[in-house]
C-alpha positions as CSV (number, residue, x, y, z in Angstrom):
1,M,-0.1,-0.3,0.3
2,E,1.7,3.2,-0.8
3,L,1.6,5.8,1.7
4,T,0.3,9.4,1.2
5,I,3.2,12.1,1.3
6,K,0.1,13.4,3.8
7,K,0.3,10.3,5.6
8,K,4.0,10.4,5.8
9,L,4.5,13.6,7.4
10,E,1.8,12.7,10.2
11,I,4.4,9.6,11.0
12,I,7.3,11.9,10.7
13,F,5.4,14.8,13.0
14,K,4.6,12.1,15.5
15,F,8.0,10.8,16.0
16,S,9.4,14.3,16.1
17,V,7.2,15.0,19.3
18,L,7.4,12.1,20.8
19,T,11.6,12.0,20.7
20,F,11.4,15.9,22.1
21,L,8.6,14.4,25.2
22,S,10.8,11.7,25.5
23,V,13.3,13.7,27.9
24,N,10.7,13.5,30.4
25,T,9.1,10.5,31.1
26,T,5.4,11.1,32.5
27,L,5.1,13.1,29.4
28,A,6.5,10.6,27.1
29,Q,4.0,7.8,28.0
30,F,1.3,10.2,26.2
31,A,2.9,11.4,23.5
32,Y,0.0,10.8,21.2
33,T,-2.6,8.2,21.1
34,K,-4.3,5.8,18.3
35,S,-7.3,3.2,18.7
36,G,-7.0,0.3,20.2
37,M,-4.5,1.7,22.8
38,T,-5.0,1.2,26.4
39,D,-2.7,0.4,29.8
40,F,-2.9,-1.1,33.1
41,T,-1.3,-1.8,36.3
42,I,0.4,-4.7,37.6
43,E,1.3,-5.2,41.2
44,S,4.3,-7.3,40.7
45,Q,4.6,-9.9,43.9
46,V,7.8,-10.7,42.1
47,L,9.4,-7.3,41.8
48,K,7.3,-5.9,44.9
49,E,5.9,-2.6,43.0
50,K,3.4,-1.5,40.9
51,C,4.4,-2.0,36.8
52,K,2.6,0.2,33.9
53,V,1.7,-1.7,30.7
54,F,0.8,-0.3,27.6
55,V,-0.9,-2.4,24.9
56,Y,-2.5,-2.1,21.8
57,L,-4.7,-4.0,19.6
58,P,-5.1,-4.2,16.1
59,D,-8.1,-2.6,14.3
60,D,-9.4,-5.8,13.2
61,Y,-8.9,-7.4,16.9
62,E,-12.7,-7.1,17.9
63,K,-14.0,-8.1,14.3
64,N,-13.0,-12.0,14.3
65,T,-12.0,-14.3,16.4
66,E,-8.2,-15.0,15.5
67,R,-4.9,-14.8,17.9
68,Y,-2.0,-12.9,17.2
69,P,1.9,-12.8,17.8
70,V,2.7,-10.4,20.5
71,I,5.5,-7.8,20.2
72,Y,7.1,-6.8,23.7
73,V,9.1,-3.7,23.6
74,L,11.3,-2.8,26.7
75,D,11.4,1.0,27.5
76,G,7.8,1.0,27.1
77,E,7.2,4.3,28.4
78,Y,9.3,5.7,25.8
79,Y,9.1,3.3,22.7
80,F,5.8,2.7,22.6
81,S,4.1,4.5,20.6
82,F,6.1,4.5,17.6
83,T,6.6,0.7,17.6
84,T,2.5,0.6,17.5
85,E,2.8,2.6,14.1
86,A,5.8,0.7,12.5
87,S,3.5,-2.8,13.4
88,S,0.7,-1.3,12.3
89,L,2.1,-0.1,9.0
90,L,3.6,-2.9,7.9
91,A,0.5,-5.1,8.7
92,Q,-1.8,-2.5,6.4
93,S,0.9,-3.3,4.0
94,G,1.2,-7.2,4.0
95,I,4.4,-7.5,4.9
96,A,3.8,-8.7,8.8
97,P,0.6,-9.8,10.4
98,N,-1.4,-7.9,12.5
99,C,0.3,-7.9,16.3
100,I,-0.5,-6.9,19.4
101,V,1.9,-5.0,21.0
102,V,2.9,-4.5,24.8
103,G,4.9,-1.7,26.4
104,I,7.2,-2.8,29.1
105,T,7.7,0.0,31.3
106,T,10.4,-0.3,34.5
107,N,10.6,1.6,37.8
108,N,14.4,1.2,37.7
109,R,15.7,0.4,33.9
110,G,19.8,0.4,35.2
111,R,18.4,-2.6,37.7
112,D,16.0,-4.4,35.5
113,F,17.6,-4.7,32.5
114,S,21.5,-5.5,33.7
115,P,22.9,-9.3,34.3
116,K,25.2,-9.7,37.6
117,V,28.5,-8.2,36.8
118,D,31.9,-9.7,38.3
119,E,34.2,-8.2,41.2
120,D,36.9,-7.5,38.1
121,S,34.5,-6.3,35.5
122,G,35.7,-2.5,35.7
123,Q,31.9,-1.8,36.2
124,T,32.2,-0.8,40.2
125,Q,29.5,1.7,39.8
126,D,27.1,-1.4,38.5
127,L,28.3,-3.9,41.4
128,N,25.4,-2.4,43.2
129,N,23.0,-0.5,41.0
130,G,22.6,-3.0,38.4
131,G,22.0,-7.0,38.1
132,G,18.3,-7.2,38.7
133,A,17.9,-9.0,35.2
134,D,17.1,-12.6,36.7
135,N,14.1,-10.9,38.9
136,F,13.1,-8.9,35.5
137,L,12.6,-12.1,33.3
138,E,10.7,-13.6,35.9
139,Y,8.5,-10.8,36.2
140,L,8.2,-11.0,32.4
141,E,7.6,-14.8,32.2
142,K,5.2,-15.5,35.7
143,E,2.9,-11.8,35.8
144,L,3.7,-10.3,32.5
145,I,3.4,-12.6,30.0
146,Q,0.7,-14.6,31.8
147,T,-1.3,-11.8,32.1
148,I,-1.2,-11.0,28.7
149,D,-2.2,-14.5,27.9
150,K,-5.3,-14.5,29.7
151,K,-6.5,-11.0,28.7
152,Y,-6.2,-10.8,24.8
153,R,-6.2,-13.9,22.0
154,T,-2.5,-14.3,21.5
155,Q,-0.5,-16.9,20.0
156,A,2.3,-18.6,21.1
157,Y,4.8,-16.3,19.2
158,N,6.4,-13.7,21.6
159,V,8.4,-11.2,20.1
160,L,11.6,-8.7,22.4
161,I,12.7,-5.8,21.6
162,G,15.3,-4.1,23.3
163,H,17.7,-1.3,22.8
164,S,21.7,-0.7,24.3
165,T,20.9,-2.2,27.7
166,G,17.2,-3.5,26.9
167,G,18.9,-5.2,23.7
168,L,21.1,-6.8,26.3
169,L,18.6,-8.2,28.3
170,A,17.1,-9.8,25.1
171,Y,20.4,-11.8,24.0
172,Y,20.2,-12.8,27.8
173,S,16.7,-13.9,28.0
174,L,17.4,-16.2,25.6
175,Y,19.2,-19.0,27.0
176,K,18.2,-17.8,30.7
177,K,14.4,-18.1,29.5
178,P,15.1,-20.3,26.3
179,N,11.0,-20.3,25.6
180,L,9.8,-17.9,27.0
181,F,10.7,-15.5,23.2
182,Q,10.7,-16.8,19.9
183,A,12.6,-14.0,18.1
184,I,14.5,-11.2,19.8
185,I,15.4,-7.6,18.5
186,S,18.4,-6.3,20.0
187,I,19.5,-2.7,18.6
188,D,22.9,-1.1,19.6
189,G,22.3,-3.9,22.5
190,S,25.3,-3.8,24.9
191,T,26.9,-7.4,24.9
192,W,30.4,-5.5,26.0
193,W,28.4,-5.6,29.5
194,N,30.5,-7.7,31.9
195,K,33.4,-8.2,29.7
196,G,31.2,-9.6,27.2
197,K,30.3,-12.0,29.6
198,I,26.8,-12.5,28.4
199,G,27.4,-12.8,24.5
200,Q,30.2,-15.8,26.0
201,E,27.5,-17.7,27.8
202,L,25.1,-17.0,24.6
203,M,27.4,-18.9,22.5
204,T,28.2,-21.6,24.9
205,F,24.7,-22.5,25.4
206,L,24.2,-22.0,22.0
207,S,26.8,-24.8,20.7
208,N,25.5,-27.1,23.5
209,N,22.0,-27.0,21.8
210,S,22.3,-27.4,18.2
211,T,18.6,-27.9,18.0
212,F,17.9,-24.4,18.9
213,K,15.1,-22.8,17.0
214,G,14.6,-18.9,16.6
215,K,15.2,-15.4,15.0
216,I,17.5,-12.6,16.1
217,F,17.9,-9.5,14.3
218,E,20.7,-7.5,15.1
219,C,20.9,-3.7,14.3
220,R,24.1,-1.5,15.3
221,K,25.2,1.8,14.2
222,D,28.5,0.5,13.4
223,I,30.2,-2.7,14.6
224,K,34.0,-1.0,13.2
225,I,34.1,1.4,15.9
226,P,31.6,0.3,19.2
227,V,32.3,0.4,22.9
228,R,34.4,-2.5,23.9
229,F,34.7,-3.3,20.3
230,P,36.0,-7.5,21.1
231,A,33.3,-8.4,22.6
232,N,30.4,-7.3,20.3
233,V,32.6,-9.1,17.4
234,E,33.1,-12.3,18.9
235,L,29.3,-12.7,19.6
236,L,28.1,-11.2,16.3
237,D,31.0,-13.7,14.4
238,Y,29.5,-16.6,16.1
239,L,26.1,-15.7,14.9
240,A,26.9,-15.1,11.6
241,N,28.8,-18.2,11.4
242,K,28.5,-20.6,14.0
243,R,25.3,-20.5,15.2
244,P,22.6,-23.8,15.0
245,K,21.3,-24.2,11.8
246,N,17.4,-23.6,13.1
247,L,18.5,-20.3,14.6
248,V,17.6,-17.6,12.1
249,Y,20.0,-14.7,12.2
250,S,20.4,-10.9,10.5
251,Y,22.5,-8.0,10.5
252,L,21.9,-4.8,9.9
253,E,24.1,-1.5,10.2
254,L,23.3,2.0,10.3
255,P,26.2,4.2,10.5
256,N,24.2,7.4,9.5
257,E,22.4,6.7,13.0
258,T,23.2,7.9,16.6
259,H,22.7,5.6,19.7
260,G,19.7,7.5,20.2
261,T,18.2,7.5,16.7
262,I,19.1,4.3,16.0
263,V,16.0,2.9,17.5
264,F,13.1,4.2,15.7
265,P,14.4,2.8,12.1
266,G,15.8,-0.5,13.6
267,T,12.3,-1.0,15.3
268,Y,10.8,-0.9,12.0
269,Y,13.3,-3.2,10.0
270,G,13.3,-5.3,12.9
271,I,9.8,-6.3,12.7
272,K,9.9,-6.3,9.1
273,D,12.7,-9.0,9.1
274,I,11.7,-10.9,12.0
275,F,8.0,-11.7,10.7
276,K,8.9,-11.8,6.8
277,D,8.5,-15.6,6.2
278,F,5.7,-15.5,9.3
279,Q,2.4,-17.5,8.6
280,I,-0.5,-16.6,11.0
281,K,-2.1,-18.7,12.4
282,K,-5.9,-18.9,12.0
283,N,-8.3,-20.3,14.9
């Protein structure tokens, strides 16, 4: 479906507003609205705190009995709105299936998205401030995803999108909770974390599980000059050349973007790639 100039300008304008408002978490949550969006709060027993959840249902959700794949996006207080736009546009164009989109929020991003670091990691500040990734994945598995599956018509196909440390958490989930997500989209993921230990552990897991099946979309600004270059390259080289045969891997480099701006095009291209061969299931 060819976009009109007016529609293209509307999308650009909405994204510009969202980017401007994202300096303030509260405002960013309400940068703009569209039909099918709602939110609710989970009183998490795992995290011992309240967590807000944003949900987008496809336009045809109330008109049929189909079940839908679910796209979970970390940093939902910032990235939920334009993720719904990307998903909706791709579905309208017949490039991807209609999806439910869930915006995951956190009360402490640095704590919740980061695995523990070792004493010799060189990340002194993260020894006490980070390390909550296992607990957060437990919350996603036992509370958030179960709630979404009960409230909405979902099918067993979950995609996790993460940017920066969120991308690191996405990789971490692959071997900590292997059946939780069928695909991940990592956008400039912080795989240098803890001297690249998450990448090393993932490579070991995949090497010991040759039948592992899933999809990874990796998007980076520039692999040639990234933060902590060797750790990033080691993991990406393994995924490109030594991964299990049933693990589908795609890499996209967008050198003209910054670490902050890459999340917008990375989300669009990631969803497009993950669903390029997807066949939606009917009831």
